[in-house]
SETI-550085 format. One record per residue: residue in three letters; z negated, x, y of N, C-alpha, C, O in turn. Coordinates in steps of 0.001 Angstrom, whole numbers, always signed. Each point is the difference from the previous one (the first is absolute). Layout:
<atoms>
atom type=ALA	n.up=Z	n.east=X	n.north=Y	ca.up=Z	ca.east=X	ca.north=Y	c.up=Z	c.east=X	c.north=Y	o.up=Z	o.east=X	o.north=Y
...
</atoms>
This chain:
<atoms>
atom type=MET	n.up=+4940	n.east=+3424	n.north=+14202	ca.up=+368	ca.east=-1365	ca.north=-228	c.up=+1142	c.east=-344	c.north=+944	o.up=-180	o.east=+3	o.north=+1217
atom type=ALA	n.up=+1342	n.east=-297	n.north=-1764	ca.up=+1178	ca.east=-260	ca.north=+796	c.up=-9	c.east=-1402	c.north=+594	o.up=+632	o.east=-236	o.north=+1030
atom type=SER	n.up=-1324	n.east=-680	n.north=-1650	ca.up=-31	ca.east=-1382	ca.north=+443	c.up=-740	c.east=-128	c.north=+1318	o.up=-930	o.east=+752	o.north=+290
atom type=LYS	n.up=+1375	n.east=-1747	n.north=+520	ca.up=-693	ca.east=-272	ca.north=+1251	c.up=-1112	c.east=-1020	c.north=-213	o.up=-618	o.east=-466	o.north=+957
atom type=GLU	n.up=+369	n.east=+123	n.north=-2214	ca.up=-1068	ca.east=-938	ca.north=-329	c.up=-1329	c.east=+584	c.north=+474	o.up=-260	o.east=+1191	o.north=-167
atom type=SER	n.up=-572	n.east=-2037	n.north=+755	ca.up=-1253	ca.east=+496	ca.north=+556	c.up=-962	c.east=+409	c.north=-1109	o.up=-1	o.east=-554	o.north=-1100
atom type=LYS	n.up=-811	n.east=+1538	n.north=+1435	ca.up=-1007	ca.east=+463	ca.north=-949	c.up=-1166	c.east=-961	c.north=+16	o.up=-311	o.east=-622	o.north=+1017
atom type=ARG	n.up=-325	n.east=+516	n.north=-2165	ca.up=-1191	ca.east=-813	ca.north=-116	c.up=-1058	c.east=+775	c.north=-751	o.up=+270	o.east=+1062	o.north=-559
atom type=SER	n.up=-1451	n.east=-1589	n.north=+550	ca.up=-1138	ca.east=+635	ca.north=-655	c.up=-638	c.east=-1022	c.north=-928	o.up=-282	o.east=-1127	o.north=+407
atom type=GLU	n.up=+54	n.east=+1526	n.north=-1660	ca.up=-684	ca.east=-874	ca.north=-958	c.up=-1038	c.east=+818	c.north=-745	o.up=+247	o.east=+1153	o.north=-354
atom type=LYS	n.up=-1416	n.east=-1753	n.north=+114	ca.up=-1078	ca.east=+695	ca.north=-704	c.up=-116	c.east=-519	c.north=-1425	o.up=+122	o.east=-1197	o.north=-256
atom type=PHE	n.up=-362	n.east=+2134	n.north=-674	ca.up=-92	ca.east=-326	ca.north=-1413	c.up=-1087	c.east=+839	c.north=-671	o.up=-371	o.east=+1071	o.north=+480
atom type=LYS	n.up=-123	n.east=-1586	n.north=-1596	ca.up=-836	ca.east=+808	ca.north=-894	c.up=+881	c.east=+327	c.north=-1201	o.up=+533	o.east=-897	o.north=-652
atom type=LEU	n.up=-385	n.east=+2178	n.north=+368	ca.up=+803	ca.east=+478	ca.north=-1123	c.up=-941	c.east=+516	c.north=-1073	o.up=-882	o.east=+810	o.north=+284
atom type=THR	n.up=+1062	n.east=-1271	n.north=-1513	ca.up=-817	ca.east=+452	ca.north=-1124	c.up=+920	c.east=+682	c.north=-1003	o.up=+944	o.east=-607	o.north=-507
atom type=PHE	n.up=-1228	n.east=+1879	n.north=+227	ca.up=+839	ca.east=+843	ca.north=-853	c.up=-646	c.east=+194	c.north=-1368	o.up=-1188	o.east=+317	o.north=-76
atom type=PRO	n.up=+1944	n.east=-499	n.north=-1003	ca.up=-545	ca.east=+310	ca.north=-1329	c.up=-113	c.east=+1515	c.north=-186	o.up=+698	o.east=+770	o.north=+659
atom type=ALA	n.up=-1579	n.east=-360	n.north=-1556	ca.up=-259	ca.east=+1434	ca.north=-225	c.up=+1260	c.east=+781	c.north=-343	o.up=+140	o.east=+1152	o.north=+410
atom type=LYS	n.up=+786	n.east=-1764	n.north=-1159	ca.up=+1179	ca.east=+743	ca.north=-468	c.up=+931	c.east=+450	c.north=+1119	o.up=+820	o.east=+893	o.north=-215
atom type=ILE	n.up=-924	n.east=-1492	n.north=+1420	ca.up=+888	ca.east=+435	ca.north=+1088	c.up=-742	c.east=+683	c.north=+1154	o.up=+619	o.east=+378	o.north=+995
atom type=VAL	n.up=-1931	n.east=-221	n.north=-1122	ca.up=-746	ca.east=+732	ca.north=+1027	c.up=+545	c.east=+1428	c.north=+29	o.up=+110	o.east=+650	o.north=-1040
atom type=GLY	n.up=+220	n.east=-179	n.north=+2204	ca.up=+558	ca.east=+1346	ca.north=+139	c.up=+1499	c.east=+7	c.north=+234	o.up=+554	o.east=+1015	o.north=+423
atom type=GLU	n.up=+116	n.east=-2140	n.north=-694	ca.up=+1435	ca.east=-77	ca.north=+295	c.up=+176	c.east=-189	c.north=+1513	o.up=-849	o.east=-619	o.north=+641
atom type=PRO	n.up=+1927	n.east=+1138	n.north=-68	ca.up=+210	ca.east=-93	ca.north=+1460	c.up=+566	c.east=-1351	c.north=+432	o.up=+1024	o.east=-60	o.north=+681
atom type=ILE	n.up=-1681	n.east=-1002	n.north=-1071	ca.up=+505	ca.east=-1345	ca.north=+266	c.up=+33	c.east=-312	c.north=+1491	o.up=+978	o.east=-572	o.north=+480
atom type=MET	n.up=-2003	n.east=+925	n.north=+252	ca.up=-23	ca.east=-304	ca.north=+1437	c.up=+1092	c.east=+773	c.north=+735	o.up=+591	o.east=-521	o.north=+945
atom type=THR	n.up=-320	n.east=+1741	n.north=-1361	ca.up=+1061	ca.east=+785	ca.north=+615	c.up=+1352	c.east=-660	c.north=-240	o.up=+850	o.east=-10	o.north=+891
atom type=LYS	n.up=-640	n.east=-542	n.north=-2086	ca.up=+1251	ca.east=-694	ca.north=-307	c.up=+206	c.east=-1196	c.north=+918	o.up=+1137	o.east=-316	o.north=+350
atom type=LEU	n.up=-2220	n.east=-357	n.north=+47	ca.up=+150	ca.east=-1137	ca.north=+900	c.up=+666	c.east=+410	c.north=+1302	o.up=+894	o.east=-688	o.north=+491
atom type=SER	n.up=-1329	n.east=+1807	n.north=+66	ca.up=+578	ca.east=+425	ca.north=+1272	c.up=+1396	c.east=+585	c.north=-173	o.up=+873	o.east=-245	o.north=+833
atom type=HIS	n.up=-645	n.east=+1005	n.north=-1884	ca.up=+1304	ca.east=+632	ca.north=-197	c.up=+1063	c.east=-960	c.north=-504	o.up=+1135	o.east=+34	o.north=+475
atom type=ASP	n.up=-1480	n.east=-885	n.north=-1425	ca.up=+1001	ca.east=-852	ca.north=-645	c.up=+131	c.east=-1388	c.north=+631	o.up=+1043	o.east=-640	o.north=-129
atom type=PHE	n.up=-2093	n.east=+173	n.north=+811	ca.up=+22	ca.east=-1372	ca.north=+511	c.up=-152	c.east=-89	c.north=+1513	o.up=+32	o.east=-1100	o.north=+552
atom type=GLY	n.up=-196	n.east=+2220	n.north=+126	ca.up=-124	ca.east=-27	ca.north=+1454	c.up=-1259	c.east=-692	c.north=+481	o.up=-7	o.east=-616	o.north=+1066
atom type=VAL	n.up=-1059	n.east=+715	n.north=-1846	ca.up=-1279	ca.east=-630	ca.north=+342	c.up=-1031	c.east=+1092	c.north=+251	o.up=-210	o.east=+872	o.north=-844
atom type=SER	n.up=-427	n.east=-924	n.north=+1999	ca.up=-1101	ca.east=+922	ca.north=+294	c.up=-1291	c.east=-632	c.north=-496	o.up=-83	o.east=-1217	o.north=-169
atom type=TYR	n.up=-913	n.east=+2046	n.north=-59	ca.up=-1273	ca.east=-544	ca.north=-469	c.up=-1152	c.east=+671	c.north=+719	o.up=+69	o.east=+1167	o.north=+385
atom type=ASN	n.up=-1119	n.east=-1934	n.north=-217	ca.up=-1245	ca.east=+477	ca.north=+569	c.up=-1080	c.east=-330	c.north=-1017	o.up=-272	o.east=-1172	o.north=-264
atom type=MET	n.up=-342	n.east=+2192	n.north=-304	ca.up=-1080	ca.east=-229	ca.north=-958	c.up=-1284	c.east=-262	c.north=+773	o.up=-449	o.east=+835	o.north=+786
atom type=ILE	n.up=-129	n.east=-1993	n.north=-1017	ca.up=-1197	ca.east=-399	ca.north=+717	c.up=-1254	c.east=+464	c.north=-740	o.up=-919	o.east=+553	o.north=+603
atom type=ARG	n.up=+893	n.east=-782	n.north=-1898	ca.up=-1106	ca.east=+482	ca.north=-849	c.up=+446	c.east=-97	c.north=-1452	o.up=+1008	o.east=-635	o.north=-312
atom type=GLY	n.up=-1762	n.east=+1264	n.north=-558	ca.up=+352	ca.east=-72	ca.north=-1410	c.up=-938	c.east=+812	c.north=-870	o.up=-936	o.east=+648	o.north=+468
atom type=ARG	n.up=+1232	n.east=-715	n.north=-1751	ca.up=-766	ca.east=+764	ca.north=-987	c.up=+951	c.east=+377	c.north=-1125	o.up=+744	o.east=-836	o.north=-513
atom type=ILE	n.up=-781	n.east=+2106	n.north=+140	ca.up=+862	ca.east=+506	ca.north=-1062	c.up=-879	c.east=+674	c.north=-1040	o.up=-788	o.east=+889	o.north=+323
atom type=THR	n.up=+927	n.east=-1318	n.north=-1583	ca.up=-726	ca.east=+628	ca.north=-1104	c.up=+991	c.east=+203	c.north=-1142	o.up=+1163	o.east=-391	o.north=+103
atom type=ASP	n.up=-1622	n.east=+996	n.north=-1181	ca.up=+876	ca.east=+174	ca.north=-1161	c.up=+212	c.east=-1311	c.north=-750	o.up=+845	o.east=-64	o.north=-893
atom type=LYS	n.up=-1594	n.east=-984	n.north=+1237	ca.up=+135	ca.east=-1302	ca.north=-659	c.up=+883	c.east=-969	c.north=+771	o.up=+260	o.east=-1108	o.north=-470
atom type=GLY	n.up=+204	n.east=+1510	n.north=+1645	ca.up=+839	ca.east=-855	ca.north=+826	c.up=-287	c.east=+251	c.north=+1467	o.up=-768	o.east=+892	o.north=+358
atom type=ALA	n.up=+1395	n.east=-1691	n.north=+476	ca.up=-187	ca.east=+183	ca.north=+1437	c.up=+251	c.east=-1312	c.north=+725	o.up=+685	o.east=-888	o.north=-506
atom type=TRP	n.up=-1253	n.east=+786	n.north=+1699	ca.up=+359	ca.east=-1090	ca.north=+892	c.up=+106	c.east=+554	c.north=+1409	o.up=-716	o.east=+929	o.north=+373
atom type=LEU	n.up=+1614	n.east=-1506	n.north=+398	ca.up=+191	ca.east=+394	ca.north=+1389	c.up=+159	c.east=-1253	c.north=+842	o.up=+716	o.east=-922	o.north=-388
atom type=ASP	n.up=-1373	n.east=+880	n.north=+1530	ca.up=+300	ca.east=-996	ca.north=+1022	c.up=+981	c.east=+688	c.north=+931	o.up=-317	o.east=+1032	o.north=+591
atom type=VAL	n.up=+1510	n.east=-1601	n.north=-458	ca.up=+1046	ca.east=+628	ca.north=+802	c.up=+625	c.east=-997	c.north=+964	o.up=-37	o.east=-1214	o.north=-205
atom type=GLU	n.up=+608	n.east=+1769	n.north=+1255	ca.up=+831	ca.east=-747	ca.north=+925	c.up=+1411	c.east=+532	c.north=-194	o.up=+242	o.east=+1198	o.north=+153
atom type=LEU	n.up=+690	n.east=-2085	n.north=-489	ca.up=+1399	ca.east=+392	ca.north=-137	c.up=+733	c.east=-410	c.north=+1266	o.up=-168	o.east=-1115	o.north=+495
atom type=LEU	n.up=+991	n.east=+2037	n.north=+30	ca.up=+731	ca.east=-239	ca.north=+1231	c.up=+1488	c.east=+172	c.north=-255	o.up=+428	o.east=+999	o.north=-577
atom type=GLY	n.up=+350	n.east=-1968	n.north=+1006	ca.up=+1440	ca.east=+88	ca.north=-161	c.up=+644	c.east=-1360	c.north=+154	o.up=-663	o.east=-979	o.north=+343
atom type=ALA	n.up=+1956	n.east=+923	n.north=-597	ca.up=+718	ca.east=-1270	ca.north=+41	c.up=-507	c.east=-889	c.north=-1134	o.up=-362	o.east=+492	o.north=-1068
atom type=LYS	n.up=+338	n.east=-1802	n.north=+1306	ca.up=-512	ca.east=-948	ca.north=-988	c.up=+678	c.east=+189	c.north=-1360	o.up=-675	o.east=+12	o.north=-1029
atom type=LYS	n.up=+2005	n.east=+136	n.north=+1019	ca.up=+725	ca.east=+141	ca.north=-1281	c.up=-378	c.east=+1307	c.north=-701	o.up=-45	o.east=+45	o.north=-1229
atom type=ASN	n.up=-225	n.east=+1011	n.north=+1986	ca.up=-397	ca.east=+1273	ca.north=-607	c.up=-1398	c.east=-76	c.north=-595	o.up=-261	o.east=+563	o.north=-1063
atom type=ILE	n.up=-636	n.east=-1259	n.north=+1750	ca.up=-1353	ca.east=-179	ca.north=-537	c.up=+71	c.east=-802	c.north=-1293	o.up=-696	o.east=+317	o.north=-965
atom type=GLU	n.up=+1529	n.east=-1353	n.north=+937	ca.up=+127	ca.east=-810	ca.north=-1213	c.up=+585	c.east=+827	c.north=-1145	o.up=-469	o.east=-102	o.north=-1134
atom type=ARG	n.up=+1482	n.east=+914	n.north=+1413	ca.up=+574	ca.east=+876	ca.north=-1030	c.up=-1046	c.east=+978	c.north=-516	o.up=-47	o.east=+285	o.north=-1197
atom type=ALA	n.up=-794	n.east=+234	n.north=+2094	ca.up=-1068	ca.east=+922	ca.north=-396	c.up=-1015	c.east=-716	c.north=-892	o.up=-482	o.east=+576	o.north=-975
atom type=ARG	n.up=+156	n.east=-1827	n.north=+1303	ca.up=-940	ca.east=-774	ca.north=-832	c.up=+551	c.east=-201	c.north=-1406	o.up=-740	o.east=+104	o.north=-977
atom type=VAL	n.up=+2032	n.east=-393	n.north=+871	ca.up=+627	ca.east=-174	ca.north=-1316	c.up=-85	c.east=+1314	c.north=-781	o.up=-363	o.east=+1	o.north=-1177
atom type=PHE	n.up=+699	n.east=+1116	n.north=+1829	ca.up=-76	ca.east=+1314	ca.north=-643	c.up=-1413	c.east=+265	c.north=-513	o.up=-175	o.east=+431	o.north=-1140
atom type=LEU	n.up=-833	n.east=-684	n.north=+1973	ca.up=-1389	ca.east=+236	ca.north=-405	c.up=-341	c.east=-821	c.north=-1242	o.up=-612	o.east=+512	o.north=-937
atom type=GLY	n.up=+1004	n.east=-1775	n.north=+931	ca.up=-256	ca.east=-859	ca.north=-1145	c.up=+682	c.east=+520	c.north=-1270	o.up=-580	o.east=-43	o.north=-1085
atom type=GLU	n.up=+1812	n.east=+532	n.north=+1229	ca.up=+724	ca.east=+540	ca.north=-1145	c.up=-680	c.east=+1250	c.north=-555	o.up=+113	o.east=+281	o.north=-1193
atom type=ARG	n.up=-807	n.east=+460	n.north=+2026	ca.up=-710	ca.east=+1208	ca.north=-440	c.up=-1372	c.east=-323	c.north=-596	o.up=-659	o.east=+887	o.north=-543
atom type=GLY	n.up=+222	n.east=-2149	n.north=+638	ca.up=-1293	ca.east=-390	ca.north=-563	c.up=-1106	c.east=-98	c.north=+1011	o.up=-1163	o.east=-170	o.north=-366
atom type=VAL	n.up=+1505	n.east=+275	n.north=+1648	ca.up=-994	ca.east=-102	ca.north=+1064	c.up=-211	c.east=-1480	c.north=+324	o.up=+965	o.east=-741	o.north=+191
atom type=THR	n.up=-2217	n.east=+317	n.north=-132	ca.up=-320	ca.east=-1361	ca.north=+418	c.up=-85	c.east=-18	c.north=+1528	o.up=-740	o.east=+778	o.north=+602
atom type=VAL	n.up=+1506	n.east=-1675	n.north=+9	ca.up=+36	ca.east=-108	ca.north=+1465	c.up=-650	c.east=-1321	c.north=+403	o.up=+478	o.east=-1073	o.north=-367
atom type=SER	n.up=-1566	n.east=+1160	n.north=+1121	ca.up=-720	ca.east=-1200	ca.north=+475	c.up=-8	c.east=-5	c.north=+1518	o.up=-157	o.east=+1043	o.north=+635
atom type=PRO	n.up=+331	n.east=-2245	n.north=-50	ca.up=-42	ca.east=-71	ca.north=+1477	c.up=-1394	c.east=+298	c.north=+536	o.up=-212	o.east=-16	o.north=+1213
</atoms>
C-alpha cells in the first residue's frame, strides 16, 4: 500500500452463494485491493458459505473491497 493513510480494522459477516464457493475471492481482496483479512470463524458447504472476518487496510481499500464482494454476490453485513 503506497498511501500513508492509516490502516484500520473492520469486522464483517460475509455470506457466499453456492455458485461462487471455491472461487479465490478472499485472495483477490489482498492482491487486488491491498486488504488483509483474518478469518475468525465460518462454515463452508456445497450450498453456500459464511465467514466472520476482520478486514485490515486503508478505509478506501476496505470500501472498494466491499463493493467488489457485493458485485460478486457476497452479502456483507457489519
